[in-house]
Steps between C-alpha positions, in 0.01 A plus 500: 500500500774287350455155346706187453453125473534219751537134407333262744479158335221271619574213261698179506647256246160359409382848402804651329872408488717728711723577202200627305370708792838666558545574129155660489564711810834620368339603170224681692763677712662637185159609373420667832815711476428584135151621596624715788410294806723577797585167662509122472462288814473136591433303817676237714311177569568128498352157414141592411353634174432806718822684418715188484646583160678792670718365784766766436386843379862614463565245225202612296567870554862457389367364170267801474792733573690354206209575264405850620663834579243718679234299681553454873530148639317395816498202732142437604624387746832344605470290817782562754391202714603258224844642410808593702525882498855501362382293204179701452670840524770386258255368240297819512806727485621307196161549332515872578832510314382287208204735455707818552304602808146406402417272795215543749516247784176391666538264795223274630447261790341214298188328632471146365560231767634250245775740394614555858493126565718431196761749618482367856395838641223539760215727394517672838847632413393666176465857628829498689683343205347759269610795714847358552545417132396845378721670759799286402453562126476875544816506712690282253406734217574826683799417724845346482656254747156400624486303824152358550375331817140390454281228642526286187815624325843610621778605268777748441687706455407481130482753218251401233604493136380626266375816664153602379476769235224683687640647820471444784286213365218426254151619599356263761133399501318293759228269373206479736177313431301519821703636794430853625808471723725425203358795305563740788853370554578541131404866518703555816806333348476702179426199282271524201183291499378225269162336551219310327155665518340162424555371855311770693200729475533849356436650844767285663754589233421870539563464875830321433615774263407771749696316770800464271499864392464622861789281614716618209431865582539458878842343451618809313551343160491731195148620416363334187791255509297188576429271207196271506459213253179301442461183292188423296414221256431668166332394175403759237331432164318715246187300583419537869305173511799312362727661760262400780475146369876462485553687825258269678677191362840632607388608846325170568820313413700735722256440785526125456880526515509701821231280656726198453806683629333618823325170574744412778384804698186302584717289734754769597513783752775750568529794736674687217195461273185560704186397314684328216349165601184632332682585176416174326132579537527870420662447160185334364237740633538786254406453135645673197187712467537608864859605431403686183228695682737577789776632273744220584569403138551715191293335229296637211525708186730807502233740624393264777855448620569872487200551728629231736838672520340837563309343789823357643660845490194648670502235775872479574669807350643578159855451630473120505675275249307214341666169414293317239475122517464435128629145456444232764536239225135401448428738213713532188801725470308679222225582752762651732663699220161633391429610858828694509443664162143604578609643834782695338295621203148553634501502881807666650508804267157594634618490863718750688795258490866504409522158333 
């Protein structure tokens, strides 16, 4: 197992100024590299406290690149539907150069109706725009004199500058939250997988991983070449009760943020998102204690969290990479730094890991 950090803000101006949140996350990114963590990621969302402080992951990751030398940088995830592929491929190629080839690119479809409405894009087009955008970016990175004729974008011949450092292109991940079809297609296409265990049962996630690994193998991709990334909220303290208390507070604020962001699904349906009209209700059904028992959050003292990570490896394989959500903005930056230090000093050395 490898470990890194992911920043998913769930705060707004009334909670914490954006300048303060960014400064804290940049300091934590430097600490993560110092302690041996392997990656730093951030998300793309708009308007709501649920991720809204991160409308452009490339901007934040460029700042991280300037402050670090080893840690890999990940979009978690960039949304092709909201950006022209020439612009998106160029921004990402530039970041790959600024970081000297440390970029991992995860693409996602997005799922919030209000975001699609703001960009003037129908929800029903999300899958087709996703596929077209990823295809166009990969061609722009790998080829010259690209002529592209898609449903939504037509351009060329163009040769992208700068060329990416990593050839033929940076590693490509697909972010999938609920779709078995998307997971299978990712394996077939040779894309790496990024997902959030919090949104499905352990059994369902195990089925998704089996589907992905079968599709990867059946398509003839290199054995053991697939990379799988999970994201977990994480709070570690010397006192397990304190960690649980703070973890509960943080997770309840995160749940409140997503509940507000998905509220419009109660009056929305889309053929591209079957069942999502129930999402507004589903986000409030599971409590923090339910998630802790089900292994969907990493919270406790060092020994407790080590046991939780051992269980994750047993359930899903010890080849997975764990992205730790250490700073949504509701706890202090000192809490987040303590979590990283305890993980590095007392948890990870006792696991069969490379971080």
